[in-house]
C-alpha positions as CSV (number, residue, x, y, z in Angstrom):
1,M,-109.5,-0.3,46.3
2,S,-108.3,-2.8,48.7
3,G,-109.9,-3.8,51.9
4,G,-106.8,-3.2,54.0
5,T,-106.3,0.4,52.5
6,T,-109.8,1.3,53.2
7,I,-109.8,0.3,56.6
8,H,-106.6,2.0,57.4
9,S,-108.0,5.3,55.8
10,L,-111.2,5.0,58.0
11,Q,-109.3,4.5,61.0
12,D,-107.2,7.7,60.3
13,A,-110.3,9.6,60.0
14,R,-111.7,8.2,63.1
15,E,-108.6,9.4,64.9
16,R,-109.0,13.0,63.5
17,S,-112.7,13.0,64.5
18,G,-113.4,14.1,68.1
19,S,-117.2,12.9,67.7
20,P,-118.0,9.6,69.8
21,G,-120.7,8.7,67.7
22,H,-118.9,9.4,64.4
23,G,-116.3,6.9,65.8
24,Q,-119.0,4.2,66.5
25,R,-120.3,4.6,62.7
26,E,-116.8,4.2,61.4
27,A,-116.1,1.0,63.5
28,S,-119.4,-0.3,62.4
29,L,-118.3,0.4,58.8
30,V,-115.0,-1.1,59.3
31,S,-116.4,-4.4,60.7
32,Y,-118.8,-4.5,57.7
33,I,-115.8,-4.0,55.1
34,R,-114.1,-6.8,56.9
35,V,-116.9,-9.2,56.6
36,H,-117.5,-8.1,53.1
37,N,-113.8,-9.0,52.1
38,C,-114.0,-12.3,54.0
39,V,-117.2,-13.1,52.0
40,L,-115.6,-12.1,48.7
41,R,-112.5,-14.3,49.4
42,S,-114.7,-17.2,50.1
43,L,-116.6,-16.9,47.1
44,W,-113.5,-16.6,44.9
45,R,-112.1,-19.6,46.6
46,K,-115.4,-21.6,45.9
47,T,-115.3,-20.4,42.2
48,V,-111.8,-21.5,41.7
49,Q,-112.3,-24.8,43.3
50,V,-115.6,-25.5,41.2
51,S,-113.8,-24.4,37.9
52,A,-110.7,-26.6,38.7
53,S,-113.1,-29.6,39.5
54,V,-115.0,-29.2,36.2
55,L,-111.8,-28.9,34.2
56,C,-110.3,-31.9,35.9
57,A,-113.4,-34.0,35.2
58,C,-113.3,-32.8,31.5
59,F,-109.5,-33.8,31.3
60,V,-110.1,-37.2,32.9
61,A,-113.0,-38.0,30.5
62,L,-111.1,-37.0,27.5
63,A,-107.9,-39.1,28.6
64,N,-109.9,-41.9,29.3
65,S,-111.6,-41.9,26.0
66,V,-108.1,-42.0,24.3
67,D,-106.0,-44.1,26.6
68,G,-107.9,-46.4,29.0
69,P,-110.9,-48.7,28.4
70,I,-113.8,-46.9,27.1
71,S,-116.8,-46.7,29.3
72,P,-120.0,-47.7,27.7
73,T,-121.5,-44.4,28.6
74,N,-118.5,-42.2,27.8
75,I,-119.8,-39.0,25.7
76,F,-116.4,-38.5,24.6
77,A,-116.2,-41.7,22.6
78,P,-118.9,-41.4,19.9
79,D,-119.5,-44.6,17.9
80,S,-122.4,-43.4,15.7
81,T,-123.0,-40.5,13.3
82,P,-125.4,-38.5,15.4
83,A,-123.1,-38.8,18.3
84,H,-120.1,-38.0,16.3
85,S,-121.9,-34.8,15.0
86,I,-123.0,-33.7,18.7
87,H,-119.2,-34.6,19.9
88,R,-117.6,-32.2,17.3
89,L,-120.1,-29.5,17.8
90,S,-119.4,-29.7,21.7
91,L,-115.7,-29.6,21.3
92,F,-116.3,-26.6,19.0
93,V,-118.4,-24.8,21.4
94,L,-116.1,-25.6,24.2
95,E,-113.1,-24.3,22.4
96,V,-114.9,-21.0,21.4
97,T,-116.3,-20.4,24.9
98,G,-112.9,-21.5,26.6
99,T,-111.2,-18.8,24.5
100,I,-113.7,-16.2,25.6
101,F,-113.2,-17.2,29.1
102,M,-109.4,-16.8,28.9
103,I,-109.6,-13.6,27.3
104,V,-111.9,-12.1,29.8
105,F,-110.2,-13.7,32.9
106,S,-106.9,-12.4,31.7
107,L,-108.1,-8.9,31.1
108,L,-109.8,-9.1,34.5
109,L,-106.6,-10.2,36.1
110,Y,-104.6,-7.6,34.5
111,A,-107.0,-4.8,35.7
112,V,-107.1,-6.1,39.1
113,I,-103.2,-6.2,39.4
114,K,-102.5,-3.2,37.3
115,F,-104.9,-0.7,38.7
116,R,-105.1,-1.8,42.3
117,R,-105.0,0.8,45.0
118,K,-101.4,1.1,46.5
119,R,-100.9,1.7,50.1
120,R,-98.6,4.8,49.4
121,D,-101.5,6.5,48.1
122,D,-102.3,8.7,51.0
123,D,-104.7,10.8,49.3
124,A,-107.9,9.2,50.1
125,D,-109.9,11.7,47.9
126,S,-107.8,11.3,44.8
127,E,-109.6,10.1,41.6
128,P,-108.0,8.0,38.8
129,P,-108.1,9.5,35.3
130,Q,-111.6,9.2,33.9
131,I,-112.3,7.6,30.4
132,Y,-115.8,8.5,28.9
133,G,-115.8,6.4,26.0
134,S,-113.9,4.7,23.1
135,N,-115.5,4.1,19.8
136,Q,-113.1,1.4,18.8
137,I,-113.6,-0.6,22.0
138,E,-117.5,-0.1,22.1
139,L,-117.4,-1.5,18.5
140,A,-115.5,-4.3,19.2
141,W,-117.2,-5.5,22.2
142,T,-120.5,-5.3,20.0
143,V,-119.4,-6.8,16.7
144,V,-117.3,-9.7,18.1
145,P,-120.1,-11.2,20.4
146,V,-122.6,-10.9,17.5
147,I,-120.3,-12.7,15.2
148,T,-119.5,-15.3,17.8
149,V,-123.2,-16.0,18.5
150,L,-123.9,-16.2,14.8
151,V,-121.1,-18.7,14.2
152,L,-122.3,-20.9,17.1
153,F,-125.9,-20.7,16.0
154,L,-125.1,-21.6,12.4
155,S,-122.9,-24.5,13.6
156,A,-125.7,-25.8,15.9
157,A,-128.3,-25.5,13.2
158,Q,-126.1,-27.3,10.7
159,V,-125.8,-30.4,13.0
160,I,-129.5,-30.2,13.9
161,H,-130.5,-30.3,10.1
162,R,-128.0,-33.1,9.5
163,V,-129.4,-35.2,12.3
164,Q,-133.1,-34.3,12.0
165,D,-133.3,-34.6,8.1
166,A,-131.1,-37.7,7.6
167,P,-132.2,-39.9,4.5
168,R,-133.3,-43.4,5.0
169,P,-131.2,-45.7,2.7
170,K,-132.3,-49.1,1.6
171,G,-132.1,-51.7,4.3
172,T,-133.0,-49.5,7.1
173,I,-134.1,-51.0,10.3
174,E,-137.2,-49.6,11.9
175,I,-138.2,-50.1,15.4
176,T,-140.7,-48.6,17.7
177,A,-139.7,-48.0,21.3
178,V,-142.4,-47.4,23.8
179,G,-141.5,-46.1,27.3
180,H,-143.5,-47.6,30.3
181,Q,-143.0,-47.2,34.1
182,Y,-140.3,-48.5,34.3
183,W,-139.3,-50.6,31.5
184,W,-139.0,-50.5,27.7
185,E,-141.0,-52.1,24.8
186,Y,-139.4,-52.6,21.4
187,R,-141.6,-53.5,18.4
188,Y,-140.0,-54.9,15.6
189,T,-142.9,-54.2,13.2
190,Q,-141.0,-55.2,10.0
191,F,-140.0,-58.6,11.4
192,G,-143.3,-59.1,13.3
193,F,-142.3,-59.6,16.8
194,V,-142.1,-57.6,20.1
195,T,-139.4,-57.9,22.8
196,S,-138.7,-55.9,25.8
197,N,-135.7,-54.0,27.8
198,E,-132.8,-55.1,25.5
199,L,-132.7,-53.4,22.1
200,H,-130.7,-55.3,19.3
201,V,-129.7,-53.5,16.0
202,P,-127.1,-54.5,13.4
203,V,-123.8,-52.8,13.0
204,S,-123.6,-50.2,10.1
205,E,-120.6,-50.9,7.9
206,P,-119.1,-48.3,5.7
207,Q,-119.7,-50.3,2.7
208,Y,-123.3,-51.4,3.8
209,P,-124.6,-48.6,5.8
210,T,-127.6,-49.9,7.9
211,P,-128.9,-47.2,10.1
212,T,-131.7,-47.9,12.6
213,F,-134.7,-45.5,12.9
214,I,-136.3,-45.5,16.1
215,A,-140.0,-44.2,16.6
216,L,-140.4,-43.1,20.2
217,L,-143.8,-43.2,22.2
218,S,-144.8,-43.2,25.7
219,A,-147.7,-45.3,27.4
220,D,-147.7,-43.1,30.4
221,V,-145.3,-40.1,31.4
222,D,-142.6,-38.5,30.0
223,H,-139.3,-40.6,29.5
224,S,-136.1,-39.8,27.6
225,F,-134.2,-42.1,25.4
226,W,-130.3,-41.5,25.8
227,V,-127.4,-43.8,25.0
228,P,-124.5,-41.4,25.1
229,R,-122.3,-43.0,22.6
230,L,-124.9,-43.4,20.1
231,A,-127.2,-40.3,20.0
232,G,-128.3,-37.4,22.0
233,K,-131.2,-37.3,24.2
234,T,-134.6,-37.6,22.7
235,D,-137.7,-37.3,24.7
236,L,-140.8,-39.8,24.7
237,I,-144.0,-37.6,25.2
238,P,-147.5,-39.0,25.8
239,N,-149.6,-38.5,22.6
240,H,-146.5,-36.9,20.8
241,P,-144.6,-39.2,18.5
242,N,-140.8,-38.6,18.4
243,W,-138.0,-40.5,16.6
244,M,-134.4,-40.7,16.4
245,W,-131.7,-42.7,14.6
246,I,-128.3,-44.4,15.1
247,D,-125.8,-46.2,13.1
248,P,-123.2,-48.0,15.3
249,Q,-119.9,-48.7,13.6
250,N,-118.5,-51.4,16.0
251,P,-120.5,-54.4,17.6
252,G,-120.7,-54.4,21.3
253,L,-123.0,-53.4,24.3
254,Y,-123.9,-49.8,24.6
255,L,-125.7,-48.6,27.9
256,G,-127.9,-45.9,28.4
257,Q,-130.6,-44.4,30.8
258,C,-133.9,-42.8,30.8
259,A,-132.9,-39.3,31.2
260,Q,-136.2,-37.8,32.4
261,F,-137.6,-38.5,35.7
262,C,-140.6,-40.7,35.4
263,G,-141.3,-41.9,38.8
264,T,-140.0,-43.6,41.8
265,Q,-137.8,-46.2,40.0
266,H,-136.5,-43.9,37.1
267,A,-133.0,-44.7,38.1
268,K,-133.5,-48.3,37.3
269,M,-134.9,-47.8,33.9
270,L,-131.8,-48.6,32.2
271,L,-131.0,-49.0,28.5
272,R,-129.1,-51.8,26.9
273,V,-128.3,-51.6,23.1
274,Y,-126.7,-54.8,21.6
275,V,-125.0,-54.0,18.4
276,D,-124.7,-57.3,16.4
277,S,-123.0,-58.3,13.3
278,R,-125.5,-58.7,10.5
279,A,-125.2,-62.5,10.7
280,D,-125.8,-62.5,14.2
281,F,-128.7,-60.0,14.1
282,D,-130.4,-62.0,11.5
283,R,-130.0,-65.3,13.7
284,W,-131.3,-63.3,16.6
285,V,-134.4,-62.1,14.8
286,H,-135.1,-65.5,13.6
287,Q,-135.2,-66.7,17.1
288,Q,-137.3,-64.0,18.2
289,Q,-139.9,-64.7,15.6
290,Q,-140.5,-68.2,16.9
291,S,-143.3,-68.9,19.3
292,A,-142.8,-70.3,22.8
293,V,-142.1,-73.9,23.0
294,S,-144.3,-75.8,25.1
295,E,-142.7,-78.5,27.1
296,P,-144.7,-81.3,28.9
297,S,-142.4,-81.2,32.0
298,V,-143.5,-77.7,32.8
299,A,-147.0,-77.9,31.8
300,E,-148.4,-77.3,35.3
301,G,-146.4,-74.1,35.5
302,G,-147.9,-73.0,32.3
303,A,-151.5,-73.6,33.5
304,L,-150.5,-71.6,36.7
305,F,-149.3,-68.5,34.7
306,T,-153.1,-68.6,33.2
307,D,-154.9,-69.4,36.4
308,K,-153.1,-66.7,38.4
309,G,-153.9,-64.0,35.9
310,C,-150.4,-63.4,34.7
311,F,-151.8,-63.4,31.1
312,A,-153.7,-60.2,31.7
313,C,-150.5,-58.2,31.8
314,H,-147.9,-60.3,29.9
315,A,-147.8,-61.8,26.3
316,I,-146.2,-65.1,25.3
317,A,-146.4,-65.7,21.6
318,G,-148.0,-69.0,20.7
319,T,-150.2,-69.0,23.9
320,G,-153.3,-67.4,25.0
321,A,-151.4,-64.8,26.9
322,A,-151.6,-61.6,25.1
323,G,-151.4,-58.8,27.9
324,Q,-149.7,-55.5,27.0
325,L,-149.3,-54.0,30.3
326,G,-146.0,-55.7,31.3
327,P,-143.0,-57.0,29.3
328,D,-143.4,-59.7,26.5
329,L,-142.3,-62.9,28.0
330,T,-141.9,-65.0,24.9
331,H,-138.1,-65.2,25.1
332,I,-137.5,-64.0,28.6
333,M,-134.5,-66.2,29.2
334,S,-132.6,-65.1,26.2
335,R,-132.0,-61.6,28.0
336,D,-129.2,-61.0,30.1
337,T,-131.1,-58.9,32.7
338,L,-134.4,-58.6,34.5
339,A,-136.4,-55.5,35.6
340,A,-135.1,-53.4,32.7
341,G,-131.4,-53.7,33.5
342,P,-130.4,-53.5,37.3
343,V,-130.7,-57.3,37.8
344,S,-128.9,-60.3,36.2
345,N,-131.2,-62.9,34.8
346,T,-130.6,-66.0,36.8
347,P,-133.3,-68.7,38.0
348,E,-132.7,-67.5,41.5
349,N,-133.4,-63.7,40.7
350,L,-136.2,-64.7,38.5
351,R,-137.9,-66.6,41.4
352,R,-137.3,-63.7,43.7
353,W,-138.7,-61.3,41.3
354,I,-142.0,-63.3,40.7
355,R,-142.5,-63.6,44.3
356,D,-142.0,-59.8,45.1
357,P,-140.7,-57.5,42.5
358,S,-140.1,-54.7,45.2
359,V,-137.0,-56.7,46.5
360,F,-135.2,-55.3,43.4
361,K,-137.3,-52.5,42.4
362,P,-139.3,-50.7,45.0
363,G,-142.3,-49.0,43.4
364,S,-142.6,-51.4,40.6
365,L,-146.1,-51.7,39.3
366,M,-146.0,-55.4,39.0
367,P,-147.9,-56.4,42.5
368,A,-146.2,-59.3,44.5
369,Q,-147.7,-62.7,44.0
370,D,-149.5,-64.6,46.7
371,L,-148.1,-67.9,45.8
372,T,-147.0,-71.0,47.6
373,D,-143.4,-72.2,47.3
374,K,-144.6,-75.1,45.2
375,E,-146.4,-72.8,42.8
376,L,-143.6,-70.4,42.7
377,D,-141.3,-73.1,41.7
378,Q,-143.5,-74.4,38.9
379,I,-144.1,-71.0,37.4
380,T,-140.3,-70.2,37.6
381,A,-139.8,-73.5,35.8
382,Y,-142.1,-72.7,33.3
383,L,-140.6,-69.3,32.5
384,L,-137.0,-70.8,32.4
385,T,-138.0,-72.8,29.3
386,L,-138.8,-69.5,27.4
387,R,-135.5,-69.0,25.4
């Protein structure tokens, strides 16, 4: 029944009635119906706008993954077996649910147009034919949804099984990732060293598959490890070990994000995964296995590093510094970024970070250092030699 027809009928009824009170009630009802119709139209416009925006975003992302340069966080451009499995499942679910949406929306639109109240229907008391049941329709809308849900359930279960129960072939790389507020620790136990914030893994070639299995731990609060092009989100929960695996098929840099709010600097707890050729990965591992090289020209900076208590939080292999509260600094200058990703690793930025980390990362747990300019220059010069 349309709003205009309803108002027209109520106005006619009011004219036929001689009661002033009756007319006031009818006028209130007319006003209510007008407001109600306005709200419905507004909600309908909002629904159409939101749906169109979501569809446009999906189409743009799909187009970019095919034609334009690939974003390092594009979920529509998977480059690892777990990500491929999730991507295929997502598209399948989107196709099924999109088909359901089109069918339901088409039937709704047909009903609205076909059975709308006509202005020529003057008999306000007329009632359309009543249908009290249809065994065929009721059976269809019971069986079809059950089958649809069962198909989606089995498809998701298959992907979960394939990802969670993946075998570990010979040559598998095993790494332990520990989430801290607000940085990442990576322990390469099989190679005997620890690094921070930048994860290096070898490319997995079809003829020589080399998956990387990552054990996930948390040192404080909940975190979530998510590199969209390599795998799905996996949480790091205190006192609850978790794990995931990736097998990137192409060298390059893959970006991600801690996907679980973990504190004030959650947004700047970035993930950088460097996928190297096997030869480059072996060279990187050999470099990381070396102890820090002590240069006489920066000996004063090394002594200040100890005197100021930096060793209590940071470790430098080959020295007495063995702290575990902050990132390992043995090869800090071999990294591209500082502060878990948001800051380029340059001498100027390193000096500013040492003086006051809150300049780049407000809320960082590393306190500002009360250093003179000379002491700051000496410690910076020492750290610049750690490559």
